[in-house]
N, C-alpha and C positions, 0 to 999 in steps of 0.2 A: 189704792183701788186702780187697777187700770182701765183704759173705757170699757165699759159693758155694753154688750150690744145683744136684745132681748130679740128670741127668730119665732118664738112661740109665748101665746099668752097662757099661763094654768088659771085654770077657772074650778070652782064652788063644785065639790062633787071627785077630783081627778086627784089620783095619787102623785106626788110630787116628790120626787128623790133626788139628796143631795148627797154627794159624793166632793170631797177634799181631801188630797193631800199635800206634804212637802216634795215642790219637787228639786229644790236645792237651798241648801243651807250655804252664802254667805257667810262673810266675817261675824259678821253684827246682827244680819236679819237674813231672812228668808222668804222665797216665794211658794206661795200656796195656791194650788192650780183647783179653783170649786169649780164642779159640770152639774145641772140641776136641769132634770129631765121630767116629764111628765105623761100620766100614764092615764086613757081613758076604760075606766075600768067597765064599760058594754063594748066595747069595738077591742079590746087590750092593744091599743098602737101607741107604742111610745114615741115620744117625740122630742130632741131637745131644745131647751129654753134659755138656757145661755150657758157659757163655755166664760170663764172670769178668773182673774190672777190679781191675786193682792200679796202686798208685804208687807211683811211684820217685823217689828222690830223687838227683841225679848226685856221686859222693862229691867232696867238693874238694880242689886242693889248698893247702894251707895251710888258714888260719881264714877266709879268703875265697869265700864262698859262690858257686859258677858260677851266671852264668845262663843260662837255656836263646834258642834261635833258635825262631821260630813256626814249628807244621807246614803244609809245602804241602798242601793238599786240592785231590784230582785227580778229586776225584767226588762223584756227590749224596749217597752212604752217607757220605762222608768230611765232609762239611759236618754230616751231623745229628749224629754221634758227638760230635764237635767240640764242636756248639753244645748238646749234652746233657751230655756230661762236667763242666762248668760245674753242673750241675742236681747231678751225683753226688757234686762236691765239696763241696757244700751241705748233702747227708748227710751226708756222713762227717762234718764240723764237727760236725754238730745231733744225731749220734747218742747222746753221752755227755749231752748234756743230755734227751733223749728217754727214754734208757734211768734217770734218778736220776730223774726225775719215776714212771717206772712204779712204780720201786723204792718210793718213799716213798707209794704207794698201797698195794702193797703188805704193806707191812710195816708199815702201822694195823693187818692184819687177826692176824697172828701174829706175835711177836717172839720168843718162848722155844721152846727146842728141847726143853721138858719139855711142850709141848701135843699133838707129832705123837705120839698115843698110838693109830693105826690099826692093826687088829689083821693080823698077817700081812705087816708093814711088813718091810723089810729095810731094816737098820742101814747106812748110808753106807760107815762102817768096812770092809764087807767087800767093799766097790770098789776099792779104794783101791790103785794098781798102782804099780810104782815101776823105772825101767830107766833104764842109765848106757850111753852110747856113748863113743867115742873118736873125735875128728874127723880122718880121714887123706886124706891128699892128693885121691884120686879123689874124696871125700867134696869139693871145695872148687872156688872159680872160681880165676882167671889173679892175683883179688888175695888170694888165702889166706881169703876168708869163707865159710864153709861157705853149700853150696848152699840155696837157701830151699826149695823142693822136697824136699833130702832132710831137712830140719828135718821139713815136713810130711810126708812118709813115715814118719818115725819116730814122730812124735806118732800117726799114726791106728793106729799098730800098738798102743801102749801103749794108747789111747782104746780100739779095738778089744776089747783079753783084759778091761778095765776093764768095758764093758758083757757082754760075753759072760758075764759072773758073775751075772747079772740074768736073761738071757735061756737060757741053759744049751744056745746055739747059736752059728752064725757070722753076728754082725749084720753088715748093710750100711752103710755110710756113706750119710746123705743128702744132710747138705749141714754147710757150716762157717762160724762166724759169730766173728766179730771176730777173726780172723787177723791179730795183730800181731808186728809187729817191735820190739821196744826198745831191741836194740842188738846190736852184728855178736859171730861167733864165728870162731874161725879154726882153722887145724889145729894137732893139739895140743890142743884145749881137752878137757875130759872136760865131757859135756852128760848133767844129769841131769834123766827127763822121769817126771812127776808127774801119774797121770790119778787122778779121781774122778769115781761119778756124782753131778752135781748134781740131780737129779729126772728121775721118767717120766711119761710123759704118755699113758695108754692103751697105743699102739702104737708108741710113739719114747721114746728117752730119748738127755738130754743129758751128754756128759760131759764135763768141763774138765781143761783138759792146760796144767800151766806145768812152764816150761822154763828152768831155771838152767844159768851157763856156768861153769865154773872152769878155771882155767890153772894151772900145779903149783904156784906160790907161793900161789894162791889158794886151792886144796884143802888143802893143810898147814892153813892160818889159817880155813878155812871158814870164805871169803868169798866168797858167790853173787855171780854176776849175772844178774840175770831179764832174760833176751834173749825170751824168747816166749809169747805164751797166745795161747789158741783154746778154742772148744765147737765139739765133734764130737756131731752129730747121727746115730745109728743106726734103723733097725729091723731087724724080722727075721721070717723067714717059714718055714713049714713046707711039705714033702713036697709041699702040692697048690697053694703059693702061694700062703696066705692067710696075713694077718700076724698073728702074736702081738703077746701081751695081756703088758706088762710089767708085777712089783708093783710097788705103793707103796714107796718110801723112805722112812726114818726118818732125821734128819738129829740128830750126837748131841753137837754141837760148835754155839756162836754164829757162829761161822764158817761151819759146815754149814748154816745156817739161812740166813745172808747168801747162800749160794750159791743155794738152793730158789727163795729169792726172784727171785735174778737171773735163773735159768732159766724162770719164768713169765713175767717182763717180754720175757725177748728172744722167748720163744714169741709174745708177742703182737707184736711187732716184727716179725719172722720171715713173721708169719702176712699181717701187711698188705703187708711188700714184696712176699710173692710175689702176694697178689690185687692189687695196681695194677701190679706192672710185668708178668704174665703172666696175667690176666684176658682177653675177649676182648672187641671194643668194644661190643656188646650187650648186656655186663651191666648191674646198674641202677646208678643213680645212688649214692654210696657214702654210709658212715657214719661220721659226723666224728666220733675220737677223737683222744686223745693219742698214742697208739700209732702211727696211721698217719698223720698230718700231715703230716711231712717228704715221705712217698711221694706222698701224695694230691698236693700243691703240686707236686712230679715227674712225676707222671704227666699234671698239668692240661697243664705247658707244652712236655710230650712231643708229646700228642696233638696238643697243635695246631702245632709243630713238621712231625708226620710230614704233618700235612694239607696245609701249606700247602707241603710240599715232595714231595706225589704228581703223578707225570707224570698228563696228560691232561685237563688245563682247558680248556676252551674258551667261546670268547668266543662273549656270547649278544647284547650292548648296549655300543655305544660315542656317550658324548655329551658333548662339551665336558671337562674334565678327569675323568669319568665313564668308567672300562670295570666289564661286570659280565661274572664266568665262571661256569658252572655246573661241575660233576664226578658222574658216577656212577657208582656202583661198587653192582653189583647191585641190592637195594633202597634203597641209601643215597643220597641227592641233598645236595652240598653247596656252599654259596654262594663266592664269592670276588666284593668287591668292594674296584678300585682310585680312589683319590681322589687328585687334587695338590692338592698344601694350600701355603700362602705363609706357612706358622707354621714357626718352629724344630723340630726334631724334639722337644728332650727338654721344651720346651713343651705339645707336641702329646701325646706320652707322658703327662704330670702329668697334663693336662683327663682322657683317654682311660680312663686310670686309677684316677679316680675316681666313682665311678659314681652318685655323688648329682647330676652335673652332668648325667646322661644325661635325664634328664625336660625338659631345655632345647632339646633336639633330637630326640631323635626321639618319635613319639607314641604308641610302644608301651608307656612305660614311666610307670604313673600316680602310684606311689607309690615310693619307694626307700630305705633304712635299713641303717646295719652294726647287725649283729647282733654281731659278734666282729672285732677288731682283732686278727688271730693276731699278726700281726708288720708290720714297717713294708711286707713287700712279698705279702703274704697276709690278704686281707679275706675273713668273710661276710658277705653282703646279703642282704635281703629285700625281694622285689620284686614290685610287683605289675601287674597288664596287661588292657586290655580284651578283651572274649573276640572272636575272628576275626569279621570282616564278614559280615554276615546269615548267621549262625550259629543264633542267640539260645543259645547257650552261656552258658556261666557267667563272669564274669570269672577271670584265672586270676592265679596266684601262682608266685612260682620260691626257692628258696632257693641262694644260685649260690656260690661259692666263686672270688674274683677274685687271680689271683696275678701279678705284674709283676715283669718282669726289665730292668733297663740293660744295656745291651750292653757287654763287656770289651773290643771291639775295632772299631774307625771303621766297616769292612764289617760289621756284624752288626745287625741290626734291636734295636729294644726292644721291648719281647713284653709283651700284654696275653693275659694268657689266663682262660676262662671255661669252668667247669662245674656242674652240679649237685652237691651234697651232702644228705646227712641231718640232719640236727638234733635229739636227742629233745624238745631246749627248743621248737622251733620245728614242730607236727605237721602235719596239713591240718586244715584247717577247712569249715565246711560253706558258706562262705560266696563258697568259690574253688576253681577247679580245680587242683590241683596237678601242675603242669608241669614237663620236664625238658628241660637245655640240653646234651647229649651234648659238644660241643665250641665253641667259639667263643671271638672274641677278634680281637686287632689285633697287626698286624705291621710296625714304624714304620719305614724308613728316610731317612734326612737326605742330600739333595742340596746342600744349601748352608745358611749360617749363617743363612739364612731361607725357608729352605722343604725339604718333607720329603714323599715317598709313605707315601700309610695307605692297608695294606692290611686288608681287615675280612674275615673268617671266620667260616660257620656251618654246620653240619652239623646238616642240620634232622632233625628228629622227627617222627612223627608228627600231634604235636599243634602243630606249626609248617606243617605241610604247607600249610593251610585258608588261611593269611594267604599264597599263593602261588598258590592256586586258585580263590584268591573271584572274581579278574578275570582270565584266561590273558592279557587283550591287555593288560589295566592293572597288573599283577604289578611288572613291571618297571620301569614307572614309578613305580610304588608305592617300589620298592626307592633309586632315583635321585633321588624327593622329601628322601626318608630322606638320602641323602647327601648331597645338596646343603645342606640344612640341620647338617650333620656339619661338612661344611668354613666354611658361613658363622660356625657358631659356635666353631668352633678358628680361625678367622685374627680372629676378632674380639674372641676373649677374647687374642689372641696378641697382640694388638696396643697392648695395654692392658699388656703383661707386660713 
């Protein structure tokens, strides 16, 4: 399971609706999206409880793995979730590396449990809770394996007791992190649940739960199977609905110190994830740091994908191999430019994703340099640009994240997504006006082995509007001129590849 965030509590007497569908089938695994809503029967108000994503692997027959058939996409929403499932998979695969990097940072600060001498701190030993459950037929599916939801319910119960020993009230579950199934358990197994508070954060507490399984023989020999782990985050409120403050905790063992620092690293990742996945479109551009790199890259690709899929685009100009669309959504103006290019799609992708080439066809780029090569698919650039025409303003500069993705299927586009980020090592200067790109980039569709359709998108920010408004009648011509230069560049470079 991906990290689960609970936005609303479901109560007795309310109607719960659970919708699930397969978003994407990979080779031997699939992502299932789950949406839970709650409806109050008296007010008829419906609210979202949680949106979660689970990964399933088909149980093989014998030693051979089962390869899955592709999912049939029936709606625009299906296409969106199908595309973004690949990004979520990248985050899952990269989570452990990010976590370990943050742990190394945290361990440099406090290495020994005898350094935790804060007054009134509560020993983590006092929060340890153990529970033992016997798996019976109602707890298992038709294969005899224990329901994941049943294990999760038992884990929540033992974690809630552990958290209550600090707040002396009834804690509320807010999120679940790193819920992993390491192995199955079956009917007849004894499951041992161990829960302990790892750390507290003012108004929240993280409880770690480890689940071990034993069959009869393993129970006698004391040979446990580690089948599940998760980290549950709780808060608690008083009678007035105000959040209660949790006391500080003190780890008493070396393993306790590891769990203490692990909770800090997970919180940083959790906050970055919540900010990137749930923040509004009008938020300021984002601070680039280790805890949020994967989610910022996801957000970059996702925002462009959603912009491209929006209904209501209107054609404003058609000329030769170029079409221009605009999209108005309140005060936000977005631009889409379609270009027919006689170059292979993979070549166009390689050229357009390397922004150091941009000066050769885009007059708005004066200089461009790579600040950080984060990975093969994510780079941070520093760009300078001339001032808007006839304004007398300063030259502008940008710090941008460029994220690129190759398609997994022939019908999918190559993607180059662009958004502004904040680097502490590159603060604004007096020589330039620091500007922002909310969302921009390219989608490249293959049409044949030697031609492709290139779509350019840009969600206009106020400081970019002058480029369009400088000459109302000439603005589209300026865009068409830039598109023509882009086509010439791609076809000339492509002919040499």
